[in-house]
Structure formats: structure tokens, C-alpha cells
mmCIF file as gemmi writes it, N, C-alpha and C atoms, coordinates in Angstrom:
data_model
loop_
_atom_site.group_PDB
_atom_site.id
_atom_site.type_symbol
_atom_site.label_atom_id
_atom_site.label_alt_id
_atom_site.label_comp_id
_atom_site.label_asym_id
_atom_site.label_entity_id
_atom_site.label_seq_id
_atom_site.pdbx_PDB_ins_code
_atom_site.Cartn_x
_atom_site.Cartn_y
_atom_site.Cartn_z
_atom_site.occupancy
_atom_site.B_iso_or_equiv
_atom_site.pdbx_formal_charge
_atom_site.auth_seq_id
_atom_site.auth_asym_id
_atom_site.pdbx_PDB_model_num
ATOM 1 N N . MET Axp A 1 ? -84.652 53.685 153.315 1 0 ? 1 A 1
ATOM 2 C CA . MET Axp A 1 ? -84.425 52.238 152.595 1 0 ? 1 A 1
ATOM 3 C C . MET Axp A 1 ? -83.067 52.143 151.877 1 0 ? 1 A 1
ATOM 4 N N . ALA Axp A 2 ? -82.387 51.069 152.033 1 0 ? 2 A 1
ATOM 5 C CA . ALA Axp A 2 ? -81.195 50.867 151.395 1 0 ? 2 A 1
ATOM 6 C C . ALA Axp A 2 ? -81.505 49.935 150.103 1 0 ? 2 A 1
ATOM 7 N N . ARG Axp A 3 ? -80.643 50.148 149.065 1 0 ? 3 A 1
ATOM 8 C CA . ARG Axp A 3 ? -80.897 49.253 147.894 1 0 ? 3 A 1
ATOM 9 C C . ARG Axp A 3 ? -79.615 48.482 147.723 1 0 ? 3 A 1
ATOM 10 N N . TYR Axp A 4 ? -79.825 47.376 147.188 1 0 ? 4 A 1
ATOM 11 C CA . TYR Axp A 4 ? -78.55 46.459 147.066 1 0 ? 4 A 1
ATOM 12 C C . TYR Axp A 4 ? -78.682 45.893 145.675 1 0 ? 4 A 1
ATOM 13 N N . ARG Axp A 5 ? -77.542 45.591 145.077 1 0 ? 5 A 1
ATOM 14 C CA . ARG Axp A 5 ? -77.279 44.933 143.96 1 0 ? 5 A 1
ATOM 15 C C . ARG Axp A 5 ? -76.691 43.449 144.025 1 0 ? 5 A 1
ATOM 16 N N . LYS Axp A 6 ? -77.206 42.642 143.414 1 0 ? 6 A 1
ATOM 17 C CA . LYS Axp A 6 ? -76.616 41.198 143.544 1 0 ? 6 A 1
ATOM 18 C C . LYS Axp A 6 ? -75.082 41.132 142.983 1 0 ? 6 A 1
ATOM 19 N N . LYS Axp A 7 ? -74.187 40.54 143.738 1 0 ? 7 A 1
ATOM 20 C CA . LYS Axp A 7 ? -72.83 40.521 143.277 1 0 ? 7 A 1
ATOM 21 C C . LYS Axp A 7 ? -72.718 39.639 141.896 1 0 ? 7 A 1
ATOM 22 N N . PRO Axp A 8 ? -71.954 40.017 141.133 1 0 ? 8 A 1
ATOM 23 C CA . PRO Axp A 8 ? -71.798 39.178 139.944 1 0 ? 8 A 1
ATOM 24 C C . PRO Axp A 8 ? -71.004 37.905 140.146 1 0 ? 8 A 1
ATOM 25 N N . VAL Axp A 9 ? -71.532 36.855 140.021 1 0 ? 9 A 1
ATOM 26 C CA . VAL Axp A 9 ? -71.036 35.473 140.187 1 0 ? 9 A 1
ATOM 27 C C . VAL Axp A 9 ? -71.198 34.636 138.996 1 0 ? 9 A 1
ATOM 28 N N . VAL Axp A 10 ? -70.198 33.743 138.747 1 0 ? 10 A 1
ATOM 29 C CA . VAL Axp A 10 ? -70.252 32.772 137.543 1 0 ? 10 A 1
ATOM 30 C C . VAL Axp A 10 ? -70.695 31.475 138.163 1 0 ? 10 A 1
ATOM 31 N N . ILE Axp A 11 ? -71.708 30.921 137.654 1 0 ? 11 A 1
ATOM 32 C CA . ILE Axp A 11 ? -72.308 29.508 137.872 1 0 ? 11 A 1
ATOM 33 C C . ILE Axp A 11 ? -72.123 28.599 136.797 1 0 ? 11 A 1
ATOM 34 N N . GLU Axp A 12 ? -72.304 27.392 137.133 1 0 ? 12 A 1
ATOM 35 C CA . GLU Axp A 12 ? -72.434 26.345 136.095 1 0 ? 12 A 1
ATOM 36 C C . GLU Axp A 12 ? -73.936 25.957 136.083 1 0 ? 12 A 1
ATOM 37 N N . ALA Axp A 13 ? -74.516 25.667 134.895 1 0 ? 13 A 1
ATOM 38 C CA . ALA Axp A 13 ? -75.88 25.209 134.736 1 0 ? 13 A 1
ATOM 39 C C . ALA Axp A 13 ? -75.962 24.444 133.49 1 0 ? 13 A 1
ATOM 40 N N . PHE Axp A 14 ? -77.123 23.704 133.559 1 0 ? 14 A 1
ATOM 41 C CA . PHE Axp A 14 ? -77.63 23.036 132.204 1 0 ? 14 A 1
ATOM 42 C C . PHE Axp A 14 ? -79.104 23.052 132.211 1 0 ? 14 A 1
ATOM 43 N N . GLN Axp A 15 ? -79.666 23.007 131.105 1 0 ? 15 A 1
ATOM 44 C CA . GLN Axp A 15 ? -81.253 23.007 130.908 1 0 ? 15 A 1
ATOM 45 C C . GLN Axp A 15 ? -81.434 21.561 130.83 1 0 ? 15 A 1
ATOM 46 N N . TYR Axp A 16 ? -82.436 21.127 131.733 1 0 ? 16 A 1
ATOM 47 C CA . TYR Axp A 16 ? -82.964 19.718 131.885 1 0 ? 16 A 1
ATOM 48 C C . TYR Axp A 16 ? -83.881 19.616 130.719 1 0 ? 16 A 1
ATOM 49 N N . ASP Axp A 17 ? -83.758 18.532 129.913 1 0 ? 17 A 1
ATOM 50 C CA . ASP Axp A 17 ? -84.667 18.215 128.828 1 0 ? 17 A 1
ATOM 51 C C . ASP Axp A 17 ? -85.459 16.952 128.925 1 0 ? 17 A 1
ATOM 52 N N . GLY Axp A 18 ? -85.411 16.354 130.156 1 0 ? 18 A 1
ATOM 53 C CA . GLY Axp A 18 ? -86.119 15.167 130.458 1 0 ? 18 A 1
ATOM 54 C C . GLY Axp A 18 ? -85.214 13.922 130.611 1 0 ? 18 A 1
ATOM 55 N N . ASP Axp A 19 ? -83.985 14.17 130.25 1 0 ? 19 A 1
ATOM 56 C CA . ASP Axp A 19 ? -83.023 13.009 130.25 1 0 ? 19 A 1
ATOM 57 C C . ASP Axp A 19 ? -81.417 13.539 130.573 1 0 ? 19 A 1
ATOM 58 N N . MET Axp A 20 ? -80.584 12.73 130.828 1 0 ? 20 A 1
ATOM 59 C CA . MET Axp A 20 ? -79.236 13.223 130.972 1 0 ? 20 A 1
ATOM 60 C C . MET Axp A 20 ? -78.283 12.291 130.158 1 0 ? 20 A 1
ATOM 61 N N . ILE Axp A 21 ? -78.882 11.339 129.604 1 0 ? 21 A 1
ATOM 62 C CA . ILE Axp A 21 ? -78.084 10.188 128.945 1 0 ? 21 A 1
ATOM 63 C C . ILE Axp A 21 ? -78.643 10.128 127.564 1 0 ? 21 A 1
ATOM 64 N N . ASP Axp A 22 ? -77.703 10.183 126.508 1 0 ? 22 A 1
ATOM 65 C CA . ASP Axp A 22 ? -78.097 10.067 125.085 1 0 ? 22 A 1
ATOM 66 C C . ASP Axp A 22 ? -78.444 8.567 124.673 1 0 ? 22 A 1
ATOM 67 N N . SER Axp A 23 ? -78.883 8.393 123.487 1 0 ? 23 A 1
ATOM 68 C CA . SER Axp A 23 ? -79.314 7.102 123.036 1 0 ? 23 A 1
ATOM 69 C C . SER Axp A 23 ? -78.142 6.136 122.981 1 0 ? 23 A 1
ATOM 70 N N . PHE Axp A 24 ? -76.88 6.495 123.017 1 0 ? 24 A 1
ATOM 71 C CA . PHE Axp A 24 ? -75.763 5.656 123.101 1 0 ? 24 A 1
ATOM 72 C C . PHE Axp A 24 ? -75.307 5.321 124.566 1 0 ? 24 A 1
ATOM 73 N N . GLY Axp A 25 ? -76.19 5.874 125.462 1 0 ? 25 A 1
ATOM 74 C CA . GLY Axp A 25 ? -75.839 5.563 126.916 1 0 ? 25 A 1
ATOM 75 C C . GLY Axp A 25 ? -74.679 6.411 127.395 1 0 ? 25 A 1
ATOM 76 N N . GLN Axp A 26 ? -74.327 7.612 126.826 1 0 ? 26 A 1
ATOM 77 C CA . GLN Axp A 26 ? -73.44 8.497 127.233 1 0 ? 26 A 1
ATOM 78 C C . GLN Axp A 26 ? -74.079 9.739 127.963 1 0 ? 26 A 1
ATOM 79 N N . PRO Axp A 27 ? -73.606 10.241 128.886 1 0 ? 27 A 1
ATOM 80 C CA . PRO Axp A 27 ? -74.18 11.449 129.581 1 0 ? 27 A 1
ATOM 81 C C . PRO Axp A 27 ? -73.825 12.751 128.564 1 0 ? 27 A 1
ATOM 82 N N . TYR Axp A 28 ? -74.804 13.712 128.688 1 0 ? 28 A 1
ATOM 83 C CA . TYR Axp A 28 ? -74.481 14.86 127.892 1 0 ? 28 A 1
ATOM 84 C C . TYR Axp A 28 ? -74.798 16.025 128.738 1 0 ? 28 A 1
ATOM 85 N N . VAL Axp A 29 ? -74.533 15.927 130.149 1 0 ? 29 A 1
ATOM 86 C CA . VAL Axp A 29 ? -74.636 17.017 131.058 1 0 ? 29 A 1
ATOM 87 C C . VAL Axp A 29 ? -73.186 17.179 131.822 1 0 ? 29 A 1
ATOM 88 N N . PRO Axp A 30 ? -73.128 18.084 132.447 1 0 ? 30 A 1
ATOM 89 C CA . PRO Axp A 30 ? -71.788 18.343 133.163 1 0 ? 30 A 1
ATOM 90 C C . PRO Axp A 30 ? -71.345 17.058 134.163 1 0 ? 30 A 1
ATOM 91 N N . GLU Axp A 31 ? -70.166 16.963 134.306 1 0 ? 31 A 1
ATOM 92 C CA . GLU Axp A 31 ? -69.754 15.851 135.127 1 0 ? 31 A 1
ATOM 93 C C . GLU Axp A 31 ? -70.285 15.872 136.595 1 0 ? 31 A 1
ATOM 94 N N . TRP Axp A 32 ? -70.428 17.226 137.006 1 0 ? 32 A 1
ATOM 95 C CA . TRP Axp A 32 ? -71.023 17.267 138.455 1 0 ? 32 A 1
ATOM 96 C C . TRP Axp A 32 ? -72.403 16.844 138.517 1 0 ? 32 A 1
ATOM 97 N N . ALA Axp A 33 ? -73.165 16.877 137.449 1 0 ? 33 A 1
ATOM 98 C CA . ALA Axp A 33 ? -74.585 16.439 137.489 1 0 ? 33 A 1
ATOM 99 C C . ALA Axp A 33 ? -74.557 14.952 137.618 1 0 ? 33 A 1
ATOM 100 N N . ILE Axp A 34 ? -73.731 14.209 136.862 1 0 ? 34 A 1
ATOM 101 C CA . ILE Axp A 34 ? -73.686 12.722 136.917 1 0 ? 34 A 1
ATOM 102 C C . ILE Axp A 34 ? -73.135 12.351 138.335 1 0 ? 34 A 1
ATOM 103 N N . THR Axp A 35 ? -72.122 13.109 138.942 1 0 ? 35 A 1
ATOM 104 C CA . THR Axp A 35 ? -71.601 12.818 140.303 1 0 ? 35 A 1
ATOM 105 C C . THR Axp A 35 ? -72.803 12.884 141.31 1 0 ? 35 A 1
ATOM 106 N N . ALA Axp A 36 ? -73.61 14.071 141.235 1 0 ? 36 A 1
ATOM 107 C CA . ALA Axp A 36 ? -74.676 14.296 142.055 1 0 ? 36 A 1
ATOM 108 C C . ALA Axp A 36 ? -75.699 13.121 141.858 1 0 ? 36 A 1
ATOM 109 N N . THR Axp A 37 ? -76.105 12.734 140.678 1 0 ? 37 A 1
ATOM 110 C CA . THR Axp A 37 ? -76.887 11.539 140.527 1 0 ? 37 A 1
ATOM 111 C C . THR Axp A 37 ? -76.369 10.204 141.126 1 0 ? 37 A 1
ATOM 112 N N . ASN Axp A 38 ? -75.097 10.042 140.849 1 0 ? 38 A 1
ATOM 113 C CA . ASN Axp A 38 ? -74.439 8.767 141.518 1 0 ? 38 A 1
ATOM 114 C C . ASN Axp A 38 ? -74.361 9.005 143.166 1 0 ? 38 A 1
ATOM 115 N N . ASP Axp A 39 ? -74.271 10.142 143.536 1 0 ? 39 A 1
ATOM 116 C CA . ASP Axp A 39 ? -74.35 10.319 145.047 1 0 ? 39 A 1
ATOM 117 C C . ASP Axp A 39 ? -75.628 10.523 145.718 1 0 ? 39 A 1
ATOM 118 N N . ASN Axp A 40 ? -76.746 10.39 144.839 1 0 ? 40 A 1
ATOM 119 C CA . ASN Axp A 40 ? -78.095 10.388 145.223 1 0 ? 40 A 1
ATOM 120 C C . ASN Axp A 40 ? -78.606 11.819 145.814 1 0 ? 40 A 1
ATOM 121 N N . ILE Axp A 41 ? -77.737 12.959 145.259 1 0 ? 41 A 1
ATOM 122 C CA . ILE Axp A 41 ? -78.202 14.343 145.553 1 0 ? 41 A 1
ATOM 123 C C . ILE Axp A 41 ? -79.313 14.539 144.539 1 0 ? 41 A 1
ATOM 124 N N . MET Axp A 42 ? -79.219 14.269 143.182 1 0 ? 42 A 1
ATOM 125 C CA . MET Axp A 42 ? -80.105 14.29 142.224 1 0 ? 42 A 1
ATOM 126 C C . MET Axp A 42 ? -80.718 12.894 142.069 1 0 ? 42 A 1
ATOM 127 N N . TYR Axp A 43 ? -81.954 12.662 141.949 1 0 ? 43 A 1
ATOM 128 C CA . TYR Axp A 43 ? -82.517 11.292 141.936 1 0 ? 43 A 1
ATOM 129 C C . TYR Axp A 43 ? -83.812 11.375 141.146 1 0 ? 43 A 1
ATOM 130 N N . TYR Axp A 44 ? -84.142 10.325 140.662 1 0 ? 44 A 1
ATOM 131 C CA . TYR Axp A 44 ? -85.335 10.052 139.869 1 0 ? 44 A 1
ATOM 132 C C . TYR Axp A 44 ? -86.381 9.297 140.877 1 0 ? 44 A 1
ATOM 133 N N . ASP Axp A 45 ? -87.573 9.788 140.772 1 0 ? 45 A 1
ATOM 134 C CA . ASP Axp A 45 ? -88.706 9.068 141.51 1 0 ? 45 A 1
ATOM 135 C C . ASP Axp A 45 ? -89.727 8.858 140.431 1 0 ? 45 A 1
ATOM 136 N N . GLY Axp A 46 ? -89.641 7.656 139.8 1 0 ? 46 A 1
ATOM 137 C CA . GLY Axp A 46 ? -90.404 7.301 138.643 1 0 ? 46 A 1
ATOM 138 C C . GLY Axp A 46 ? -89.63 8.107 137.528 1 0 ? 46 A 1
ATOM 139 N N . PRO Axp A 47 ? -90.363 8.72 136.586 1 0 ? 47 A 1
ATOM 140 C CA . PRO Axp A 47 ? -89.884 9.592 135.589 1 0 ? 47 A 1
ATOM 141 C C . PRO Axp A 47 ? -89.504 10.948 136.03 1 0 ? 47 A 1
ATOM 142 N N . GLU Axp A 48 ? -89.757 11.35 137.248 1 0 ? 48 A 1
ATOM 143 C CA . GLU Axp A 48 ? -89.483 12.751 137.646 1 0 ? 48 A 1
ATOM 144 C C . GLU Axp A 48 ? -88.197 12.878 138.329 1 0 ? 48 A 1
ATOM 145 N N . LEU Axp A 49 ? -87.398 13.972 138.033 1 0 ? 49 A 1
ATOM 146 C CA . LEU Axp A 49 ? -86.182 14.27 138.611 1 0 ? 49 A 1
ATOM 147 C C . LEU Axp A 49 ? -86.354 15.298 139.83 1 0 ? 49 A 1
ATOM 148 N N . PHE Axp A 50 ? -85.526 14.901 140.94 1 0 ? 50 A 1
ATOM 149 C CA . PHE Axp A 50 ? -85.562 15.805 142.056 1 0 ? 50 A 1
ATOM 150 C C . PHE Axp A 50 ? -84.17 16.045 142.532 1 0 ? 50 A 1
ATOM 151 N N . ILE Axp A 51 ? -84.013 17.133 143.234 1 0 ? 51 A 1
ATOM 152 C CA . ILE Axp A 51 ? -82.721 17.482 143.92 1 0 ? 51 A 1
ATOM 153 C C . ILE Axp A 51 ? -82.93 17.682 145.407 1 0 ? 51 A 1
ATOM 154 N N . ARG Axp A 52 ? -82.055 17.047 146.088 1 0 ? 52 A 1
ATOM 155 C CA . ARG Axp A 52 ? -82.012 17.063 147.55 1 0 ? 52 A 1
ATOM 156 C C . ARG Axp A 52 ? -81.27 18.4 148.054 1 0 ? 52 A 1
ATOM 157 N N . THR Axp A 53 ? -82.045 19.122 148.77 1 0 ? 53 A 1
ATOM 158 C CA . THR Axp A 53 ? -81.279 20.473 149.283 1 0 ? 53 A 1
ATOM 159 C C . THR Axp A 53 ? -81.506 20.629 150.72 1 0 ? 53 A 1
ATOM 160 N N . LEU Axp A 54 ? -80.814 21.623 151.311 1 0 ? 54 A 1
ATOM 161 C CA . LEU Axp A 54 ? -81.135 21.787 152.751 1 0 ? 54 A 1
ATOM 162 C C . LEU Axp A 54 ? -82.562 22.13 153.104 1 0 ? 54 A 1
ATOM 163 N N . GLU Axp A 55 ? -83.199 22.828 152.153 1 0 ? 55 A 1
ATOM 164 C CA . GLU Axp A 55 ? -84.588 23.213 152.355 1 0 ? 55 A 1
ATOM 165 C C . GLU Axp A 55 ? -85.686 22.126 151.959 1 0 ? 55 A 1
ATOM 166 N N . GLY Axp A 56 ? -85.213 20.914 151.646 1 0 ? 56 A 1
ATOM 167 C CA . GLY Axp A 56 ? -86.019 19.75 151.207 1 0 ? 56 A 1
ATOM 168 C C . GLY Axp A 56 ? -85.803 19.468 149.725 1 0 ? 56 A 1
ATOM 169 N N . ASP Axp A 57 ? -86.524 18.438 149.257 1 0 ? 57 A 1
ATOM 170 C CA . ASP Axp A 57 ? -86.268 17.978 147.959 1 0 ? 57 A 1
ATOM 171 C C . ASP Axp A 57 ? -87.146 18.861 146.917 1 0 ? 57 A 1
ATOM 172 N N . HIS Axp A 58 ? -86.497 19.289 145.813 1 0 ? 58 A 1
ATOM 173 C CA . HIS Axp A 58 ? -87.014 20.131 144.868 1 0 ? 58 A 1
ATOM 174 C C . HIS Axp A 58 ? -87.385 19.313 143.61 1 0 ? 58 A 1
ATOM 175 N N . HIS Axp A 59 ? -88.465 19.55 142.97 1 0 ? 59 A 1
ATOM 176 C CA . HIS Axp A 59 ? -88.703 18.837 141.692 1 0 ? 59 A 1
ATOM 177 C C . HIS Axp A 59 ? -88.067 19.578 140.554 1 0 ? 59 A 1
ATOM 178 N N . VAL Axp A 60 ? -87.538 18.854 139.528 1 0 ? 60 A 1
ATOM 179 C CA . VAL Axp A 60 ? -86.969 19.687 138.451 1 0 ? 60 A 1
ATOM 180 C C . VAL Axp A 60 ? -87.92 19.356 137.212 1 0 ? 60 A 1
ATOM 181 N N . THR Axp A 61 ? -88.515 20.377 136.708 1 0 ? 61 A 1
ATOM 182 C CA . THR Axp A 61 ? -89.373 20.15 135.481 1 0 ? 61 A 1
ATOM 183 C C . THR Axp A 61 ? -88.615 20.27 134.226 1 0 ? 61 A 1
ATOM 184 N N . VAL Axp A 62 ? -89.127 19.478 133.181 1 0 ? 62 A 1
ATOM 185 C CA . VAL Axp A 62 ? -88.454 19.765 131.899 1 0 ? 62 A 1
ATOM 186 C C . VAL Axp A 62 ? -88.495 21.099 131.483 1 0 ? 62 A 1
ATOM 187 N N . GLY Axp A 63 ? -87.262 21.567 131.069 1 0 ? 63 A 1
ATOM 188 C CA . GLY Axp A 63 ? -87.177 23.086 130.795 1 0 ? 63 A 1
ATOM 189 C C . GLY Axp A 63 ? -86.49 23.869 131.811 1 0 ? 63 A 1
ATOM 190 N N . ASP Axp A 64 ? -86.487 23.296 133.066 1 0 ? 64 A 1
ATOM 191 C CA . ASP Axp A 64 ? -85.867 24.016 134.281 1 0 ? 64 A 1
ATOM 192 C C . ASP Axp A 64 ? -84.303 23.897 133.989 1 0 ? 64 A 1
ATOM 193 N N . TYR Axp A 65 ? -83.629 24.959 134.441 1 0 ? 65 A 1
ATOM 194 C CA . TYR Axp A 65 ? -82.161 24.841 134.626 1 0 ? 65 A 1
ATOM 195 C C . TYR Axp A 65 ? -81.745 24.216 135.83 1 0 ? 65 A 1
ATOM 196 N N . VAL Axp A 66 ? -80.727 23.442 135.927 1 0 ? 66 A 1
ATOM 197 C CA . VAL Axp A 66 ? -80.155 22.788 137.105 1 0 ? 66 A 1
ATOM 198 C C . VAL Axp A 66 ? -78.806 23.746 137.407 1 0 ? 66 A 1
ATOM 199 N N . ILE Axp A 67 ? -78.773 24.326 138.414 1 0 ? 67 A 1
ATOM 200 C CA . ILE Axp A 67 ? -77.609 25.319 138.73 1 0 ? 67 A 1
ATOM 201 C C . ILE Axp A 67 ? -76.754 24.793 139.781 1 0 ? 67 A 1
ATOM 202 N N . LYS Axp A 68 ? -75.522 24.827 139.55 1 0 ? 68 A 1
ATOM 203 C CA . LYS Axp A 68 ? -74.479 24.601 140.53 1 0 ? 68 A 1
ATOM 204 C C . LYS Axp A 68 ? -74.032 25.871 141.088 1 0 ? 68 A 1
ATOM 205 N N . GLY Axp A 69 ? -74.34 26.112 142.371 1 0 ? 69 A 1
ATOM 206 C CA . GLY Axp A 69 ? -74.09 27.413 142.961 1 0 ? 69 A 1
ATOM 207 C C . GLY Axp A 69 ? -72.643 27.585 143.501 1 0 ? 69 A 1
ATOM 208 N N . VAL Axp A 70 ? -72.331 28.766 143.907 1 0 ? 70 A 1
ATOM 209 C CA . VAL Axp A 70 ? -70.95 29.096 144.383 1 0 ? 70 A 1
ATOM 210 C C . VAL Axp A 70 ? -70.322 28.136 145.473 1 0 ? 70 A 1
ATOM 211 N N . ASN Axp A 71 ? -71.149 27.576 146.073 1 0 ? 71 A 1
ATOM 212 C CA . ASN Axp A 71 ? -70.598 26.676 147.177 1 0 ? 71 A 1
ATOM 213 C C . ASN Axp A 71 ? -70.845 25.186 146.923 1 0 ? 71 A 1
ATOM 214 N N . GLY Axp A 72 ? -71.322 25.006 145.713 1 0 ? 72 A 1
ATOM 215 C CA . GLY Axp A 72 ? -71.443 23.486 145.117 1 0 ? 72 A 1
ATOM 216 C C . GLY Axp A 72 ? -72.744 23.056 145.188 1 0 ? 72 A 1
ATOM 217 N N . GLU Axp A 73 ? -73.777 23.843 145.811 1 0 ? 73 A 1
ATOM 218 C CA . GLU Axp A 73 ? -75.143 23.497 146.087 1 0 ? 73 A 1
ATOM 219 C C . GLU Axp A 73 ? -75.868 23.475 144.789 1 0 ? 73 A 1
ATOM 220 N N . LEU Axp A 74 ? -76.796 22.428 144.58 1 0 ? 74 A 1
ATOM 221 C CA . LEU Axp A 74 ? -77.515 22.278 143.481 1 0 ? 74 A 1
ATOM 222 C C . LEU Axp A 74 ? -78.947 22.74 143.583 1 0 ? 74 A 1
ATOM 223 N N . TYR Axp A 75 ? -79.52 23.488 142.66 1 0 ? 75 A 1
ATOM 224 C CA . TYR Axp A 75 ? -80.897 23.695 142.773 1 0 ? 75 A 1
ATOM 225 C C . TYR Axp A 75 ? -81.523 23.99 141.378 1 0 ? 75 A 1
ATOM 226 N N . PRO Axp A 76 ? -82.869 23.785 141.328 1 0 ? 76 A 1
ATOM 227 C CA . PRO Axp A 76 ? -83.598 24.16 139.963 1 0 ? 76 A 1
ATOM 228 C C . PRO Axp A 76 ? -83.916 25.512 139.735 1 0 ? 76 A 1
ATOM 229 N N . CYS Axp A 77 ? -84.09 26.018 138.659 1 0 ? 77 A 1
ATOM 230 C CA . CYS Axp A 77 ? -84.532 27.411 138.301 1 0 ? 77 A 1
ATOM 231 C C . CYS Axp A 77 ? -85.363 27.322 137.168 1 0 ? 77 A 1
ATOM 232 N N . LYS Axp A 78 ? -86.637 27.986 137.192 1 0 ? 78 A 1
ATOM 233 C CA . LYS Axp A 78 ? -87.435 28.066 136.126 1 0 ? 78 A 1
ATOM 234 C C . LYS Axp A 78 ? -86.663 28.993 134.963 1 0 ? 78 A 1
ATOM 235 N N . PRO Axp A 79 ? -86.988 28.683 133.686 1 0 ? 79 A 1
ATOM 236 C CA . PRO Axp A 79 ? -86.388 29.278 132.496 1 0 ? 79 A 1
ATOM 237 C C . PRO Axp A 79 ? -86.356 30.774 132.581 1 0 ? 79 A 1
ATOM 238 N N . ASP Axp A 80 ? -87.557 31.338 132.884 1 0 ? 80 A 1
ATOM 239 C CA . ASP Axp A 80 ? -87.82 32.77 132.796 1 0 ? 80 A 1
ATOM 240 C C . ASP Axp A 80 ? -86.985 33.378 133.911 1 0 ? 80 A 1
ATOM 241 N N . ILE Axp A 81 ? -86.975 32.885 135.035 1 0 ? 81 A 1
ATOM 242 C CA . ILE Axp A 81 ? -86.036 33.377 136.132 1 0 ? 81 A 1
ATOM 243 C C . ILE Axp A 81 ? -84.632 33.447 135.835 1 0 ? 81 A 1
ATOM 244 N N . PHE Axp A 82 ? -84.216 32.307 135.177 1 0 ? 82 A 1
ATOM 245 C CA . PHE Axp A 82 ? -82.845 32.059 134.899 1 0 ? 82 A 1
ATOM 246 C C . PHE Axp A 82 ? -82.344 32.997 133.729 1 0 ? 82 A 1
ATOM 247 N N . GLU Axp A 83 ? -83.24 33.301 132.647 1 0 ? 83 A 1
ATOM 248 C CA . GLU Axp A 83 ? -82.891 34.246 131.708 1 0 ? 83 A 1
ATOM 249 C C . GLU Axp A 83 ? -82.934 35.734 132.165 1 0 ? 83 A 1
ATOM 250 N N . LYS Axp A 84 ? -83.71 35.96 133.199 1 0 ? 84 A 1
ATOM 251 C CA . LYS Axp A 84 ? -83.607 37.359 133.895 1 0 ? 84 A 1
ATOM 252 C C . LYS Axp A 84 ? -82.355 37.635 134.695 1 0 ? 84 A 1
ATOM 253 N N . THR Axp A 85 ? -81.914 36.514 135.238 1 0 ? 85 A 1
ATOM 254 C CA . THR Axp A 85 ? -80.856 36.631 136.197 1 0 ? 85 A 1
ATOM 255 C C . THR Axp A 85 ? -79.601 36.29 135.678 1 0 ? 85 A 1
ATOM 256 N N . TYR Axp A 86 ? -79.348 35.5 134.654 1 0 ? 86 A 1
ATOM 257 C CA . TYR Axp A 86 ? -77.906 34.971 134.257 1 0 ? 86 A 1
ATOM 258 C C . TYR Axp A 86 ? -77.809 35.329 132.736 1 0 ? 86 A 1
ATOM 259 N N . GLU Axp A 87 ? -76.577 35.556 132.298 1 0 ? 87 A 1
ATOM 260 C CA . GLU Axp A 87 ? -76.229 35.633 130.819 1 0 ? 87 A 1
ATOM 261 C C . GLU Axp A 87 ? -75.101 34.646 130.666 1 0 ? 87 A 1
ATOM 262 N N . LEU Axp A 88 ? -74.99 34.114 129.424 1 0 ? 88 A 1
ATOM 263 C CA . LEU Axp A 88 ? -73.9 33.224 129.089 1 0 ? 88 A 1
ATOM 264 C C . LEU Axp A 88 ? -72.524 33.94 129.118 1 0 ? 88 A 1
ATOM 265 N N . VAL Axp A 89 ? -71.605 33.36 129.827 1 0 ? 89 A 1
ATOM 266 C CA . VAL Axp A 89 ? -70.171 33.72 129.76 1 0 ? 89 A 1
ATOM 267 C C . VAL Axp A 89 ? -69.452 33.107 128.66 1 0 ? 89 A 1
ATOM 268 N N . GLU Axp A 90 ? -68.864 33.872 127.815 1 0 ? 90 A 1
ATOM 269 C CA . GLU Axp A 90 ? -68.238 33.208 126.598 1 0 ? 90 A 1
ATOM 270 C C . GLU Axp A 90 ? -66.76 32.803 127.082 1 0 ? 90 A 1
């Protein structure tokens, strides 16, 4: 049996808190998240946020991280998995 290690990559992400716009109407998430929303890659169905992916639409729960992958793809990640997989780059 061969063993493999995941290559170190740097990703961009933000933790979804139920909104992306502050009380003044200004976005407080990365520009790519706003662009994805404007392009209907991320969308709301009622109060729920979803991300369109090649594998189908994925629900983003409050507290999930939204990750922009190395090829620009977006996907949600549960906080416990995110914290085991990623560390903050200073």
C-alpha cells in the first residue's frame, strides 16, 4: 500500500455568517464571492445560500467556510474539516 500526503496549497476562504452585506449595504466578504453571487454561481434560495458546482448545487450552512480552490472553483467546507485541513497564512 502506498501512502500520500496532500500537497501544500494556499486557498482563499471566508466563514459564512448568514450574510455577506453589512448594515450599510457594503460587502464584507472577498470580491470573488460578490462576483460569484453576481454571476449566479453562489445564489440564495429564500434565506439559504447555495453554490453551483460540477457535482451539483451545495448548501452553505451558517458557520461553513466558502473556499475558492486552486482552479477558481468554489465549494463549502464544514468548520471542523476546515480547521483540520487548513491553517491561516500570515
